[in-house]
N, C-alpha and C positions, 0 to 999 in steps of 0.2 A: 504494500500500500504506500502511496505517495505521502511524503511528510506534510504535516499541516503547516501552513504559513498564513499568518494574519497580518494585514496592514496595520499601521499605527492607529488609523481611524477605527478599524474593526476591533482592535484591542481596547481602545478607549470606550467604544460603544458597549462592549461586553462588560467592562469594569463598571460603567454607569448602570447597566441592567443589574449586575450582581449586587452593587451596593445601594441601589435605589429601590430594592424590593424588600418586602417582608415575607414573601413566599419562599419557604425553604427549598422547594423543588426548583424554582427558577434560579435561586442562588447556586444550588448544586449543579444544575445543567450548564450554567455559564462557567462555573469552575471546571467542569469536564472539558469544555471547549478550550479554555485557557491552558489547562494542563496538557491537552493534546497538542496545542501549538508549541509548547516548549519541548516536545519530543517524548513525553511519557507514554508508556504502553497502556493499552486498555486494561490489562490485568492489574498494573500498579495503581492506576486511577481508581478502578473498581475497589481495590483493597483499601486505599486511603479514604475513599468517600463512603464506604459501606454499602455499595450497590453491586449489581452483577455486571460482568463484562458485556452481556447482551444489552443492558441499559446504556452503557457507554456507547455501544454501536448504534443503538436507536437514537440517542441524543445527537451523535455526530451526523447521522443520516438526516434527521429533522433540521439540523442547523444548515447542512448543505442545501437542502431543498427550500427552506423558508427563511433563512437568516435568523436574526435575533427573535423574530416572532415564533420560530420553531422551538424556542426554549421554554415557552409557556405550556403548561400541561393542557392537554385537550380533555374535555369532558367525555367519558366513554358514552357511546350512544345509548346502550341499554334498551330494554323493551318498553314500548309506550304503554301507559296505563290503560286498562280497560275501563277505568272510571272516567268516562268522557265528560266534558263540561255539561252536557245535557243531563247525564246521570247525576252529577254533583248538584245541579240545580234541583232536580227531582228529589234528591236526598234532603237538601236543605228545606225544601217546601214540605216534605213529608214529616220530617222531625219537628217542624214548627206547627204541625197540624195535630190536634188531639185525635187518636185513633177512632174514638166513638163518632166523630163527625164524618169519618170515612166509612161508617157502617160496621165497624168491628165491635165485638162485645167486651173488649178490654180497654183500660184507661191509660195504660203506660206502654210505650214502645220498648220491646226487648230487641236485642240485636237480631235474634232469629226471626222474630215477627217482622221487623223492619226489612230484613233481607228478603223475606218471602214476598212482602208487599212490593218492594222495588223490582223484584224479579218478574212479577206479573205485569208491572207497569212499564219497565224499560227493557225486559228480556235479557238483563245482565245480572249475573249472580256472582257473589264473592263468598269466601269462607268467612266465618264469624270474626276471626282474628283480623283479616284484611279489612273487613267493614269497620271494625273498631279503629284501625289505623286511619282509614279514610275519614271517619267521624272526627277523630282528633285533628287531622289536617284541616278540616272544615271549621274547627273551633268549638266543637261540641264535646262535652265530657260525658262519659258513660258510667252509670252506676247501675248495679243490678236492681231490678224492681223488688219491692217488698210485697209479697203476696199475702193478702188478708182476706177474710171472709166478709168484710164490711161491704154492705150493699147487696150481698148475696144471701144473707141470713135474715131470719125473721127477728127484727130488732126488738120488738116487744117481748117475745119469748126469751131472747138473749138477756134482756135487762131483768126479767123476772127470775131466771135461773141464776143470774149473777147475785141478785139480792138474797135468794135462798142460800146460796153458798156463803155469803157474808154472815148471815144469821147463824148458820151451822158453825162457822169458825168462831163466833163470839160466845156460844154456849159453853158452859163449863162441863167438863166430863164428870160424871157421878163418882167415878172411882178415884179421882184426884183429890188428895187431901187439901183442905183449905189452910191458909196460914193463920195462926192464932192471934 
């Protein structure tokens, strides 16, 4: 491989990039190019900077192709989210709507119920963990609902049974000795 040569302008530009950044990756990448220019091998550069020789090769290649702009890390493309903007809008609207107004027999959204409703509405489904992450990204906090029988029980019979229980608790046991 041909020796690296940098003009004084290129050297100055790399020094400005190196000392003008707070990003440790950009600093390391500029240092790789400068060390290459003074004749260091990729193995000694990799050893001194704590990276692999393949990283040194990649940084050199990016610098040759793009100049100083090639020293900045690229965001890996990754998979696009299945939670489209339309899905997120439907999610926000649904969470802000009480379930009973949508014809459901419950008063609090659970993640499973919310997921099932949105699946019917948007044809997009997520695992419960992923839906919790999306809810968090949208600024909602999730708490598990407390299930009670309130509203499903006969309140008058419940109150009567509660009063009877209290009177039974207050009666003294016949076998218990009384204090003198």
